[in-house]
Structures are given as C-alpha cells and as structure tokens.
N, CA, C and O of each residue as an XYZ file, in Angstrom:
880
protein
N       0.808     -1.156     -0.069
C       0.006      0.030     -0.020
C       0.841      1.244     -0.065
O       1.710      1.358      0.799
N       0.696      2.169     -0.955
C       1.533      3.317     -0.996
C       0.737      4.502     -0.508
O      -0.384      4.769     -0.942
N       1.378      5.212      0.431
C       0.788      6.328      1.127
C       1.333      7.597      0.575
O       2.554      7.737      0.512
N       0.543      8.517      0.177
C       1.188      9.815     -0.361
C       2.122     10.535      0.638
O       1.838     10.644      1.831
N       3.184     10.991      0.114
C       4.075     11.652      1.110
C       3.355     12.841      1.774
O       2.648     13.649      1.173
N       3.641     12.841      3.156
C       3.137     13.961      3.933
C       1.737     13.884      4.307
O       1.230     14.796      4.959
N       1.059     12.842      3.937
C      -0.424     12.747      4.135
C      -0.634     12.633      5.700
O      -1.532     13.281      6.237
N       0.105     11.899      6.342
C      -0.009     11.717      7.849
C      -0.002     13.130      8.508
O      -0.877     13.486      9.298
N       1.098     13.945      8.109
C       1.146     15.311      8.696
C      -0.135     16.115      8.384
O      -0.675     16.813      9.243
N      -0.605     15.991      7.114
C      -1.653     16.724      6.719
C      -2.956     16.358      7.552
O      -3.784     17.199      7.900
N      -3.034     15.038      7.819
C      -4.375     14.663      8.615
C      -4.188     15.218      9.985
O      -5.194     15.605     10.579
N      -2.994     15.306     10.572
C      -2.833     15.752     11.933
C      -2.980     17.340     11.971
O      -3.459     17.905     12.954
N      -2.585     17.953     10.959
C      -2.665     19.469     10.886
C      -4.185     19.706     10.779
O      -4.685     20.635     11.415
N      -4.967     18.879      9.974
C      -6.319     18.986      9.894
C      -6.929     18.824     11.356
O      -7.735     19.639     11.803
N      -6.485     17.711     12.070
C      -6.989     17.536     13.432
C      -6.731     18.577     14.329
O      -7.586     18.824     15.179
N      -5.616     19.283     14.283
C      -5.256     20.350     15.174
C      -6.033     21.666     14.917
O      -6.271     22.447     15.839
N      -6.417     21.888     13.650
C      -6.967     23.191     13.302
C      -8.506     23.052     13.135
O      -9.226     24.049     13.078
N      -8.981     21.804     13.060
C     -10.484     21.682     12.983
C     -11.223     22.498     13.980
O     -12.149     23.176     13.534
N     -10.968     22.552     15.287
C     -11.722     23.229     16.215
C     -11.805     24.654     15.963
O     -12.807     25.288     16.295
N     -10.759     25.221     15.368
C     -10.443     26.621     15.126
C     -11.222     26.988     13.784
O     -12.057     27.889     13.719
N     -10.862     26.223     12.790
C     -11.314     26.536     11.466
C     -12.635     26.031     11.064
O     -13.108     26.313      9.963
N     -13.300     25.227     11.998
C     -14.529     24.562     11.796
C     -14.647     23.537     10.730
O     -15.750     23.269     10.253
N     -13.614     22.984     10.357
C     -13.477     21.772      9.379
C     -12.263     21.715      8.716
O     -11.493     22.671      8.813
N     -11.938     20.625      7.976
C     -10.707     20.601      7.247
C     -10.956     19.673      6.026
O     -10.136     18.778      5.822
N     -11.831     19.790      5.349
C     -12.191     18.913      4.238
C     -11.151     18.964      3.169
O     -11.030     18.048      2.356
N     -10.386     20.049      3.164
C      -9.391     20.168      2.027
C      -7.900     19.821      2.567
O      -6.911     20.114      1.895
N      -7.818     19.247      3.693
C      -6.516     19.044      4.234
C      -5.825     17.864      3.573
O      -4.600     17.827      3.461
N      -6.599     16.934      3.154
C      -6.039     15.696      2.331
C      -6.442     15.799      0.913
O      -7.606     15.644      0.543
N      -5.406     16.076      0.094
C      -5.582     16.245     -1.321
C      -5.581     14.955     -2.001
O      -6.186     14.830     -3.066
N      -4.942     13.980     -1.464
C      -4.706     12.659     -2.182
C      -5.985     11.724     -1.961
O      -6.637     11.788     -0.918
N      -6.273     10.933     -2.907
C      -7.363      9.967     -2.740
C      -7.062      9.180     -1.390
O      -5.936      8.809     -1.058
N      -8.297      8.965     -0.616
C      -7.968      8.205      0.640
C      -7.837      6.739      0.436
O      -8.685      6.112     -0.199
N      -6.741      6.156      0.988
C      -6.612      4.722      0.881
C      -7.465      4.018      1.923
O      -7.470      2.789      1.991
N      -8.194      4.791      2.743
C      -9.163      4.080      3.450
C     -10.275      3.635      2.837
O     -11.073      2.943      3.469
N     -10.476      3.942      1.611
C     -11.659      3.481      0.821
C     -11.502      1.922      0.470
O     -12.454      1.255      0.065
N     -10.221      1.404      0.660
C      -9.929      0.092      0.389
C      -9.922     -0.686      1.710
O      -9.789     -1.908      1.651
N     -10.047     -0.114      2.832
C     -10.056     -0.821      4.156
C     -11.428     -1.455      4.396
O     -12.446     -0.982      3.890
N     -11.429     -2.472      5.133
C     -12.646     -3.291      5.488
C     -12.976     -3.158      6.878
O     -12.094     -3.255      7.732
N     -14.259     -2.929      7.191
C     -14.741     -2.824      8.565
C     -14.872     -4.349      9.066
O     -15.898     -4.964      8.774
N     -13.956     -4.910      9.740
C     -14.025     -6.313     10.168
C     -15.025     -6.658     11.248
O     -15.339     -7.825     11.483
N     -15.501     -5.655     11.879
C     -16.528     -5.866     12.946
C     -17.885     -6.167     12.449
O     -18.736     -6.694     13.166
N     -18.102     -5.800     11.108
C     -19.471     -6.146     10.526
C     -19.758     -7.712     10.576
O     -18.850     -8.538     10.481
N     -20.994     -8.023     10.722
C     -21.474     -9.408     10.869
C     -20.948    -10.238      9.556
O     -20.467    -11.366      9.665
N     -21.074     -9.640      8.456
C     -20.643    -10.345      7.173
C     -19.225    -10.683      7.064
O     -18.808    -11.503      6.246
N     -18.366     -9.946      8.026
C     -16.906    -10.179      8.058
C     -16.468    -11.062      9.169
O     -15.290    -11.099      9.522
N     -17.456    -11.814      9.756
C     -17.035    -12.553     11.014
C     -16.063    -13.612     10.747
O     -15.169    -13.847     11.560
N     -16.193    -14.317      9.567
C     -15.272    -15.464      9.262
C     -13.884    -14.928      9.030
O     -12.893    -15.539      9.429
N     -13.811    -13.667      8.318
C     -12.489    -13.090      8.061
C     -11.838    -12.726      9.379
O     -10.664    -13.034      9.586
N     -12.616    -12.032     10.340
C     -12.141    -11.612     11.602
C     -11.574    -12.861     12.341
O     -10.443    -12.779     12.820
N     -12.301    -14.031     12.466
C     -11.797    -15.095     13.104
C     -10.553    -15.671     12.483
O      -9.662    -16.114     13.208
N     -10.457    -15.685     11.208
C      -9.240    -16.116     10.473
C      -8.069    -15.202     10.828
O      -7.017    -15.721     11.201
N      -8.179    -13.917     10.739
C      -7.140    -12.986     11.070
C      -6.700    -13.046     12.508
O      -5.523    -12.889     12.832
N      -7.730    -13.290     13.412
C      -7.448    -13.319     14.895
C      -6.499    -14.558     15.091
O      -5.408    -14.492     15.657
N      -7.030    -15.651     14.575
C      -6.207    -16.886     14.871
C      -4.797    -16.857     14.230
O      -3.867    -17.462     14.764
N      -4.641    -16.163     13.097
C      -3.327    -16.029     12.505
C      -2.486    -15.146     13.474
O      -1.307    -15.410     13.710
N      -3.127    -14.109     14.012
C      -2.502    -13.201     14.887
C      -2.044    -13.890     16.224
O      -0.954    -13.755     16.780
N      -3.085    -14.639     16.609
C      -2.746    -15.471     17.999
C      -1.470    -16.395     17.773
O      -0.555    -16.471     18.592
N      -1.511    -17.051     16.636
C      -0.306    -18.053     16.333
C       0.908    -17.216     16.412
O       1.843    -17.621     17.103
N       0.995    -16.120     15.795
C       2.235    -15.289     15.681
C       2.562    -14.707     17.096
O       3.726    -14.602     17.480
N       1.537    -14.351     17.820
C       1.825    -13.921     19.177
C       2.404    -15.036     20.136
O       3.349    -14.787     20.885
N       1.808    -16.256     20.080
C       2.402    -17.339     20.698
C       3.705    -17.914     20.254
O       4.392    -18.599     21.011
N       4.053    -17.626     18.991
C       5.346    -18.105     18.449
C       6.528    -17.159     18.843
O       7.579    -17.584     19.323
N       6.252    -15.772     18.587
C       7.314    -14.904     18.796
C       6.856    -13.554     19.230
O       7.667    -12.628     19.237
N       5.577    -13.363     19.604
C       5.184    -12.136     20.146
C       4.998    -11.013     19.104
O       4.876     -9.846     19.477
N       4.973    -11.375     17.739
C       5.085    -10.252     16.699
C       3.782     -9.637     16.490
O       3.706     -8.562     15.894
N       2.620    -10.309     16.991
C       1.295     -9.689     16.729
C       0.572     -9.447     18.149
O       0.359    -10.376     18.927
N       0.252     -8.243     18.387
C      -0.358     -7.894     19.748
C      -1.868     -7.905     19.680
O      -2.515     -7.639     20.692
N      -2.453     -8.196     18.552
C      -3.889     -8.186     18.459
C      -4.421     -7.688     17.289
O      -3.665     -7.311     16.393
N      -5.696     -7.631     17.166
C      -6.469     -7.204     16.066
C      -7.456     -6.103     16.344
O      -8.122     -6.189     17.376
N      -7.616     -5.113     15.563
C      -8.666     -4.111     15.722
C      -9.099     -3.590     14.364
O      -8.337     -3.489     13.403
N     -10.394     -3.264     14.364
C     -11.038     -2.570     13.256
C     -12.038     -1.505     13.770
O     -12.828     -1.742     14.684
N     -11.959     -0.355     13.147
C     -12.927      0.751     13.522
C     -13.201      1.648     12.301
O     -12.456      1.738     11.325
N     -14.399      2.320     12.486
C     -14.886      3.186     11.417
C     -15.573      4.369     12.017
O     -15.856      4.433     13.214
N     -15.826      5.283     11.163
C     -16.649      6.471     11.612
C     -15.860      7.806     11.047
O     -15.278      7.811      9.963
N     -15.922      8.900     11.910
C     -15.325     10.071     11.483
C     -14.467     10.557     12.720
O     -14.892     10.464     13.871
N     -13.253     11.072     12.406
C     -12.410     11.823     13.292
C     -12.125     13.209     12.691
O     -11.803     13.299     11.506
N     -12.228     14.229     13.434
C     -11.980     15.509     12.966
C     -12.647     15.727     11.504
O     -12.026     16.270     10.590
N     -13.920     15.268     11.379
C     -14.684     15.465     10.247
C     -14.127     14.679      9.066
O     -14.539     14.957      7.940
N     -13.190     13.682      9.245
C     -12.678     12.974      8.134
C     -13.140     11.584      8.258
O     -12.926     10.997      9.319
N     -13.785     10.954      7.235
C     -14.320      9.550      7.317
C     -13.081      8.627      7.384
O     -12.058      8.871      6.744
N     -13.219      7.616      8.148
C     -12.228      6.639      8.265
C     -12.725      5.121      8.321
O     -13.748      4.889      8.966
N     -12.130      4.188      7.750
C     -12.386      2.840      7.969
C     -10.971      2.128      8.082
O     -10.143      2.231      7.177
N     -10.739      1.406      9.228
C      -9.373      0.920      9.529
C      -9.408     -0.476      9.841
O     -10.229     -0.860     10.674
N      -8.573     -1.355      9.249
C      -8.355     -2.719      9.801
C      -6.932     -2.842     10.121
O      -6.175     -2.528      9.202
N      -6.388     -3.237     11.241
C      -5.078     -3.151     11.578
C      -4.812     -4.150     12.778
O      -5.727     -4.701     13.389
N      -3.478     -4.327     13.054
C      -2.999     -5.101     14.025
C      -2.419     -4.104     15.248
O      -1.968     -2.994     14.964
N      -2.462     -4.540     16.484
C      -1.798     -3.964     17.450
C      -0.234     -4.441     17.477
O       0.088     -5.628     17.430
N       0.668     -3.389     17.556
C       1.978     -3.793     17.833
C       2.516     -3.679     19.278
O       3.476     -4.330     19.689
N       1.841     -2.830     19.977
C       2.134     -2.598     21.470
C       0.878     -2.642     22.200
O      -0.019     -1.895     21.809
N       0.674     -3.387     23.182
C      -0.427     -3.483     24.041
C       0.015     -3.423     25.500
O       0.775     -4.313     25.879
N      -0.379     -2.454     26.392
C       0.127     -2.303     27.759
C      -1.083     -2.356     28.482
O      -2.042     -1.625     28.233
N      -1.053     -3.361     29.536
C      -2.070     -3.445     30.627
C      -1.495     -3.039     31.784
O      -0.392     -3.510     32.062
N      -2.064     -2.178     32.597
C      -1.692     -1.749     33.855
C      -2.811     -2.111     34.869
O      -3.951     -1.652     34.797
N      -2.414     -2.908     35.743
C      -3.297     -3.539     36.678
C      -2.976     -3.010     38.211
O      -1.865     -2.613     38.563
N      -4.034     -3.068     38.981
C      -3.716     -2.811     40.464
C      -3.994     -4.106     41.243
O      -4.891     -4.882     40.915
N      -3.168     -4.301     42.304
C      -3.350     -5.473     43.082
C      -3.871     -5.104     44.520
O      -3.242     -4.322     45.233
N      -4.916     -5.633     44.870
C      -5.599     -5.264     46.296
C      -4.852     -5.911     47.272
O      -4.075     -6.814     46.962
N      -5.030     -5.483     48.610
C      -4.402     -6.248     49.797
C      -4.607     -7.739     49.825
O      -3.785     -8.532     50.285
N      -5.935     -8.105     49.221
C      -6.136     -9.546     49.381
C      -5.608    -10.239     48.173
O      -5.967    -11.404     47.999
N      -4.797     -9.678     47.310
C      -4.180    -10.419     46.195
C      -4.990    -10.290     44.944
O      -4.460    -10.702     43.912
N      -6.102     -9.820     44.879
C      -7.015     -9.733     43.707
C      -6.548     -8.733     42.747
O      -6.385     -7.591     43.177
N      -6.303     -8.980     41.503
C      -5.946     -7.974     40.495
C      -7.098     -7.263     39.941
O      -8.150     -7.858     39.709
N      -6.935     -5.973     39.710
C      -8.038     -5.119     39.223
C      -7.453     -4.486     38.031
O      -6.342     -3.963     38.115
N      -8.235     -4.494     36.725
C      -7.662     -3.802     35.660
C      -7.884     -2.192     35.778
O      -8.963     -1.633     35.975
N      -6.720     -1.631     35.625
C      -6.761     -0.057     35.798
C      -6.839      0.522     34.273
O      -7.768      1.265     33.956
N      -5.961      0.198     33.471
C      -5.716      0.867     32.190
C      -5.244     -0.093     31.186
O      -4.589     -1.092     31.485
N      -5.632      0.264     29.834
C      -5.144     -0.407     28.716
C      -4.642      0.670     27.681
O      -5.344      1.661     27.481
N      -3.516      0.514     27.056
C      -3.233      1.267     25.975
C      -2.755      0.389     24.883
O      -1.838     -0.423     25.004
N      -3.426      0.603     23.836
C      -3.498     -0.413     22.656
C      -3.098      0.335     21.358
O      -3.833      1.200     20.881
N      -1.969     -0.002     20.823
C      -1.386      0.899     19.860
C      -1.148      0.110     18.467
O      -0.817     -1.075     18.451
N      -1.334      0.821     17.394
C      -1.158      0.155     16.097
C      -0.855      1.228     14.945
O      -0.516      2.385     15.193
N      -1.009      0.733     13.725
C      -0.585      1.684     12.603
C      -1.669      1.560     11.543
O      -2.065      0.464     11.145
N      -2.141      2.739     11.095
C      -2.994      2.797     10.020
C      -2.220      3.395      8.751
O      -1.068      3.802      8.899
N      -2.839      3.445      7.535
C      -2.097      3.897      6.480
C      -1.480      5.309      6.700
O      -0.354      5.552      6.267
N      -2.194      6.222      7.356
C      -1.675      7.634      7.434
C      -1.022      8.020      8.757
O      -0.367      9.055      8.875
N      -1.230      7.133      9.770
C      -0.633      7.594     11.094
C      -0.713      6.451     12.040
O      -1.416      5.472     11.791
N       0.012      6.564     13.145
C      -0.108      5.601     14.416
C      -1.264      5.978     15.137
O      -1.615      7.157     15.173
N      -1.918      5.034     15.745
C      -2.978      5.377     16.687
C      -2.842      4.648     18.007
O      -2.298      3.546     18.075
N      -3.334      5.267     19.031
C      -3.258      4.554     20.366
C      -4.551      4.792     21.041
O      -4.932      5.930     21.313
N      -5.331      3.566     21.355
C      -6.449      3.722     22.153
C      -6.011      3.584     23.626
O      -5.135      2.779     23.946
N      -6.662      4.418     24.558
C      -6.427      4.425     25.949
C      -7.780      4.163     26.553
O      -8.741      4.843     26.194
N      -7.900      3.236     27.426
C      -8.990      2.978     28.276
C      -8.501      3.071     29.724
O      -7.510      2.415     30.043
N      -9.103      3.809     30.586
C      -8.625      3.791     31.942
C      -9.829      3.864     33.028
O     -10.920      4.326     32.695
N      -9.607      3.430     34.229
C     -10.466      3.182     35.265
C     -11.489      2.061     34.765
O     -12.709      2.115     34.920
N     -10.841      1.126     34.193
C     -11.679     -0.044     33.584
C     -12.374     -0.877     34.680
O     -13.576     -1.116     34.562
N     -11.675     -1.332     35.741
C     -12.201     -2.150     36.736
C     -12.344     -3.655     36.334
O     -11.983     -4.136     35.260
N     -12.895     -4.276     37.315
C     -13.044     -5.673     37.033
C     -11.796     -6.621     37.252
O     -10.682     -6.188     36.955
N     -11.942     -7.899     37.761
C     -10.912     -8.797     37.876
C     -10.433     -9.426     36.657
O     -10.839     -9.038     35.561
N      -9.488    -10.496     36.795
C      -8.994    -11.016     35.666
C      -9.688    -12.373     35.265
O      -9.178    -13.190     34.498
N     -10.866    -12.508     35.854
C     -11.711    -13.588     35.366
C     -12.959    -13.139     34.691
O     -13.899    -13.919     34.534
N     -12.996    -11.816     34.260
C     -14.214    -11.127     33.835
C     -14.757    -11.814     32.438
O     -14.031    -12.134     31.497
N     -15.982    -11.948     32.493
C     -16.719    -12.233     31.285
C     -17.366    -11.065     30.653
O     -16.695    -10.037     30.559
N     -18.547    -11.080     30.217
C     -19.221     -9.993     29.524
C     -19.592     -8.839     30.528
O     -20.249     -8.994     31.557
N     -19.076     -7.675     30.070
C     -19.446     -6.430     30.875
C     -19.730     -5.283     30.013
O     -19.084     -5.142     28.975
N     -20.624     -4.466     30.346
C     -20.941     -3.159     29.585
C     -20.487     -2.006     30.395
O     -20.920     -1.865     31.538
N     -19.621     -1.151     29.866
C     -19.178     -0.010     30.563
C     -19.664      1.240     29.810
O     -19.607      1.277     28.580
N     -20.138      2.254     30.531
C     -20.539      3.561     30.041
C     -19.269      4.420     29.940
O     -18.491      4.498     30.890
N     -19.069      5.059     28.789
C     -18.057      5.944     28.614
C     -18.342      7.273     29.147
O     -19.362      7.830     28.742
N     -17.550      7.901     30.043
C     -17.773      9.360     30.514
C     -16.646     10.146     30.318
O     -15.519      9.665     30.434
N     -16.860     11.430     30.004
C     -15.949     12.484     29.805
C     -15.628     13.393     30.828
O     -14.663     14.154     30.768
N     -16.611     13.313     31.993
C     -16.381     14.211     33.150
C     -16.562     13.440     34.364
O     -16.111     12.298     34.449
N     -17.216     14.015     35.337
C     -17.454     13.600     36.659
C     -18.446     12.315     36.534
O     -19.456     12.380     35.834
N     -18.150     11.326     37.145
C     -19.057     10.091     37.229
C     -20.374     10.464     37.827
O     -20.384     11.295     38.736
N     -21.497      9.921     37.398
C     -22.745     10.203     38.036
C     -22.650      9.787     39.567
O     -21.907      8.865     39.902
N     -23.358     10.431     40.419
C     -23.294     10.057     41.813
C     -22.289     10.908     42.637
O     -21.380     11.526     42.082
N     -22.485     10.919     43.994
C     -21.585     11.913     44.790
C     -20.160     11.227     45.058
O     -19.114     11.873     45.116
N     -20.247      9.886     45.209
C     -18.916      9.207     45.488
C     -18.546      8.183     44.420
O     -18.740      6.977     44.571
N     -18.017      8.716     43.361
C     -17.545      7.786     42.343
C     -16.550      6.725     42.650
O     -15.504      7.003     43.237
N     -16.850      5.483     42.261
C     -15.839      4.486     42.620
C     -15.261      3.888     41.332
O     -15.862      3.011     40.712
N     -14.033      4.404     40.933
C     -13.696      4.197     39.508
C     -13.351      2.790     39.120
O     -13.177      2.484     37.940
N     -13.237      1.815     40.243
C     -12.991      0.483     39.863
C     -14.099     -0.465     40.229
O     -14.042     -1.677     40.019
N     -15.108      0.158     40.790
C     -16.254     -0.809     41.226
C     -17.526     -0.436     40.367
O     -18.460     -1.236     40.320
N     -17.578      0.717     39.715
C     -18.826      1.204     38.971
C     -18.806      0.647     37.531
O     -17.979     -0.183     37.154
N     -19.697      1.125     36.821
C     -19.915      0.706     35.407
C     -19.511      1.847     34.445
O     -20.074      2.003     33.361
N     -18.523      2.625     34.885
C     -17.988      3.706     33.927
C     -16.564      3.447     33.589
O     -15.821      2.785     34.314
N     -16.198      4.008     32.432
C     -14.845      4.011     31.886
C     -14.541      5.196     31.224
O     -15.432      5.882     30.723
N     -13.304      5.516     31.174
C     -12.809      6.706     30.384
C     -11.856      6.199     29.215
O     -11.084      5.246     29.315
N     -12.043      7.009     28.073
C     -11.390      6.474     26.878
C     -10.990      7.665     25.968
O     -11.651      8.699     25.879
N      -9.802      7.402     25.281
C      -9.320      8.428     24.361
C      -8.612      7.761     23.239
O      -8.266      6.585     23.345
N      -8.367      8.498     22.107
C      -7.562      8.074     21.101
C      -6.535      9.063     20.589
O      -6.852     10.225     20.336
N      -5.293      8.598     20.436
C      -4.167      9.534     19.999
C      -3.763      9.136     18.646
O      -3.609      7.954     18.339
N      -3.583     10.160     17.798
C      -3.029      9.883     16.366
C      -1.670     10.649     16.329
O      -1.552     11.786     16.787
N      -0.643      9.942     15.744
C       0.693     10.423     15.658
C       1.162     10.223     14.296
O       0.838      9.205     13.683
N       2.013     11.252     13.698
C       2.644     11.169     12.503
C       3.524     12.227     12.344
O       3.258     13.351     12.769
N       4.632     11.935     11.720
C       5.736     13.054     11.382
C       5.988     13.757     12.601
O       5.915     14.985     12.546
N       6.285     13.188     13.744
C       6.625     13.921     14.831
C       5.513     14.743     15.562
O       5.771     15.458     16.529
N       4.282     14.597     15.047
C       3.178     15.383     15.652
C       2.137     14.501     16.256
O       2.073     13.358     15.805
N       1.330     14.839     17.184
C       0.310     13.991     17.710
C      -0.761     14.893     18.209
O      -0.555     16.035     18.618
N      -2.040     14.242     18.142
C      -3.179     14.922     18.765
C      -3.943     13.793     19.501
O      -3.881     12.630     19.102
N      -4.645     14.152     20.559
C      -5.421     13.239     21.364
C      -6.735     13.708     21.696
O      -6.847     14.861     22.114
N      -7.779     12.952     21.564
C      -9.177     13.361     21.775
C      -9.770     12.357     22.837
O      -9.602     11.142     22.731
N     -10.469     12.939     23.858
C     -11.057     12.058     24.761
C     -12.544     11.873     24.532
O     -13.252     12.854     24.304
N     -13.010     10.717     24.583
C     -14.452     10.414     24.157
C     -15.331     11.097     25.301
O     -15.028     11.005     26.490
N     -16.373     11.744     24.866
C     -17.352     12.489     25.781
C     -18.450     11.467     26.324
O     -19.017     11.682     27.395
N     -18.731     10.338     25.536
C     -19.754      9.489     25.885
C     -19.590      8.302     24.924
O     -18.764      8.276     24.011
N     -20.451      7.330     25.217
C     -20.331      6.088     24.475
C     -20.547      4.796     25.291
O     -21.249      4.748     26.301
N     -19.892      3.781     24.772
C     -19.931      2.551     25.622
C     -18.846      1.568     25.175
O     -18.412      1.550     24.023
N     -18.449      0.787     26.111
C     -17.364     -0.276     25.716
C     -18.086     -1.620     26.269
O     -18.510     -1.668     27.423
N     -18.187     -2.608     25.451
C     -18.822     -3.844     25.640
C     -17.710     -4.923     25.725
O     -17.205     -5.330     24.679
N     -17.322     -5.384     26.884
C     -16.161     -6.255     27.077
C     -16.705     -7.702     26.962
O     -17.734     -8.008     27.564
N     -16.022     -8.611     26.189
C     -16.429     -9.928     26.120
C     -15.382    -10.866     26.795
O     -15.663    -12.049     26.984
N     -14.181    -10.348     27.159
C     -13.074    -11.118     27.720
C     -12.221    -10.187     28.385
O     -11.890     -9.144     27.820
N     -11.800    -10.501     29.650
C     -10.828     -9.836     30.383
C      -9.991    -10.827     31.137
O     -10.500    -11.517     32.020
N      -8.774    -10.915     30.830
C      -7.754    -11.850     31.485
C      -6.464    -11.146     31.721
O      -6.351    -10.061     31.150
N      -5.424    -11.572     32.487
C      -4.272    -11.007     32.748
C      -3.512    -10.664     31.325
O      -2.964     -9.581     31.120
N      -3.552    -11.601     30.500
C      -2.877    -11.351     29.182
C      -3.629    -11.165     27.902
O      -3.121    -11.207     26.781
N      -5.046    -10.928     28.210
C      -5.854    -10.775     26.928
C      -7.051     -9.958     27.258
O      -7.566    -10.022     28.374
N      -7.517     -9.169     26.287
C      -8.681     -8.432     26.524
C      -9.439     -8.250     25.141
O      -8.823     -8.066     24.092
N     -10.773     -8.313     25.215
C     -11.509     -8.271     23.856
C     -12.831     -7.483     24.130
O     -13.352     -7.482     25.245
N     -13.322     -6.845     23.111
C     -14.619     -6.308     23.176
C     -14.790     -5.306     21.895
O     -14.022     -5.240     20.936
N     -15.917     -4.582     22.096
C     -16.331     -3.544     21.056
C     -16.518     -2.238     21.781
O     -16.580     -2.165     23.008
N     -16.615     -1.113     20.888
C     -16.692      0.120     21.509
C     -17.508      1.123     20.571
O     -17.552      0.932     19.356
N     -18.033      2.003     21.073
C     -18.672      3.239     20.591
C     -18.196      4.426     21.286
O     -18.403      4.533     22.495
N     -17.516      5.419     20.570
C     -16.997      6.624     21.131
C     -17.664      7.784     20.560
O     -17.688      7.898     19.334
N     -18.244      8.714     21.354
C     -18.846      9.881     20.815
C     -18.008     11.049     21.233
O     -17.762     11.259     22.420
N     -17.537     11.864     20.192
C     -16.775     13.081     20.497
C     -17.556     14.333     20.255
O     -18.740     14.154     19.970
N     -17.139     15.525     20.312
C     -17.858     16.754     20.147
C     -18.682     16.768     18.794
O     -19.861     17.123     18.823
N     -18.099     16.401     17.654
C     -18.743     16.398     16.421
C     -18.596     15.027     15.673
O     -19.159     14.833     14.595
N     -17.778     14.040     16.321
C     -17.503     12.814     15.532
C     -17.865     11.620     16.338
O     -18.201     11.727     17.518
N     -17.801     10.498     15.723
C     -18.046      9.304     16.418
C     -17.297      8.165     15.726
O     -17.072      8.176     14.515
N     -16.903      7.133     16.588
C     -16.319      5.967     15.840
C     -16.787      4.728     16.558
O     -17.045      4.796     17.760
N     -16.912      3.606     15.895
C     -17.199      2.331     16.386
C     -16.214      1.347     15.956
O     -15.622      1.478     14.885
N     -15.999      0.301     16.800
C     -15.036     -0.697     16.450
C     -15.049     -1.910     17.411
O     -15.814     -2.000     18.371
N     -14.131     -2.830     17.060
C     -13.938     -3.985     17.845
C     -12.439     -4.223     17.991
O     -11.643     -3.720     17.198
N     -12.030     -5.053     19.093
C     -10.676     -5.267     19.361
C     -10.467     -6.597     19.951
O     -11.396     -7.123     20.563
N      -9.326     -7.194     19.824
C      -8.865     -8.337     20.665
C      -7.414     -8.084     20.770
O      -6.689     -7.965     19.783
N      -6.979     -8.000     22.085
C      -5.606     -7.630     22.399
C      -4.952     -8.634     23.187
O      -5.527     -9.190     24.123
N      -3.671     -8.911     22.818
C      -2.747     -9.860     23.490
C      -1.710     -9.041     24.317
O      -1.191     -8.091     23.732
N      -1.381     -9.266     25.477
C      -0.370     -8.558     26.241
C       0.849     -8.475     25.741
O       1.407     -9.545     25.497
N       1.492     -7.353     25.493
C       2.963     -7.222     25.189
C       3.692     -6.582     26.260
O       4.863     -6.897     26.472
N       3.064     -5.662     26.991
C       3.755     -5.024     28.186
C       2.833     -4.996     29.346
O       1.620     -4.941     29.146
N       3.342     -5.030     30.592
C       2.553     -5.214     31.791
C       3.074     -4.394     32.923
O       4.279     -4.193     33.068
N       2.123     -3.901     33.758
C       2.509     -3.136     34.957
C       1.619     -3.543     35.958
O       0.423     -3.672     35.699
N       2.103     -3.774     37.146
C       1.281     -4.140     38.257
C       1.700     -3.314     39.535
O       2.863     -3.361     39.937
N       0.799     -2.609     40.125
C       1.101     -1.802     41.266
C       0.076     -1.984     42.321
O      -1.063     -2.324     42.001
N       0.417     -1.772     43.610
C      -0.461     -1.850     44.689
C      -1.570     -0.770     44.679
O      -1.271      0.406     44.469
N      -2.819     -1.147     44.899
C      -3.879     -0.145     44.962
C      -5.284     -0.779     44.787
O      -5.393     -1.960     44.457
N      -6.332     -0.002     45.004
C      -7.591     -0.628     44.866
C      -8.005     -1.003     46.235
O      -7.169     -1.418     47.039
N      -9.441     -0.858     46.584
C      -9.901     -1.106     47.851
C     -10.614     -2.571     47.740
O     -11.144     -2.964     46.701
N     -10.560     -3.285     48.882
C     -11.263     -4.573     48.946
C     -12.720     -4.312     48.756
O     -13.522     -5.245     48.770
C-alpha cells in the first residue's frame, strides 16, 4: 500500500486546526486509501475476523510479533475513516488489592493505519482477571453520583491519540460504551462506541499482552 508523502502530517494538521477553522475537508488532497479498508466488525466479516485473529494469535504465541487485532470506522476531525489493523504494542496496567486480587486499571493499545499511528487508551476499567461480559458507559467528566468508585462502578474513560511525522493529537471520548467480552491477565476483547464533540467511531478489538505493569492499589 503506497501512502502519499506527507499525508499523515496533513491529517494531523487537519485534526489540530479543525476546532478553530470549523472543518478541514481540504486537508487531504490525495485520494484516501481508507476506501480500500474493510470494517472487520461487521457481521458479514465474522469469518475473516476469526481467520485474522487466529493467525495473529499463532504469531503472538510463536514470537510475540502480533499484539492483537482491531477494526474501526466513523469520523475523526470530520474525516471519514475505515481501518483494519493489528496492534504492535499493548500495555495493560493492573492494580493488586491487599487480598491479592488484580483489578484492571488501564489499557493502552497501539497500532498503525495507512496515514498515522494510533493509540487507544481505556482507564478506570475495573473488573478482575476472570471477567466475562461487561458493558461500561464511557464518561468524559465527573461520574454520576456523589462518590464515584472508579474500579467498582460501570463507567470507563477512553481516548484516542493519532501520531505522524513527529506530531500528535489526542481526543477524549465524551460518551459512548465499551462492551467487554473477555478480560484476563494477558488478553482483552470487546467492542466500543465513542462519541466526540462532532465525531463518532465504532469498532472491535482483541488484544494480547505485550507490556505489563502491576502496582498496589484498589480497595477490597
């Protein structure tokens, strides 16, 4: 896949100036290679998703070269995107309670798209390492209630960072949801919907651990 020179920087320039200029439809002059990307979370792509995921799992177990699979679509900074990619770096940060139970604090999941690197960040995830299906509500500000409990409630915070040509921009989701289907020490999977001020993205992911941090914290 050939990416026009400078396109990544143009996209980030678009992202940085969109709030001021009210749009950036002319920031990318070259035809978008995202037109050829496939949204692997669609039901009709289920077989391909499974095939790609098993291939990634085999590579992860063999030499750690694949950190997982992700696909997402929608709009960022008023630019339409459809992305299918692998994670190359996945960092899980957990807390260990006094009773020895591990609680998921944060995930940073990074990969590469045609125009830029991206990193999804989920924090205040909560839940132990034997978690099955859970639905978390994405919040951008104060959690509802007078005494938020970030690792015991049903809320999560999330953002996405885009980087290219030495520049980066990060946007925090204002609302949405994360539906987790798997949570283990070395693996996490689910789907997400993020709503930003003027944009929204939907996607799915399955991440295999490549970096890990465990620190004391969290109440019993």
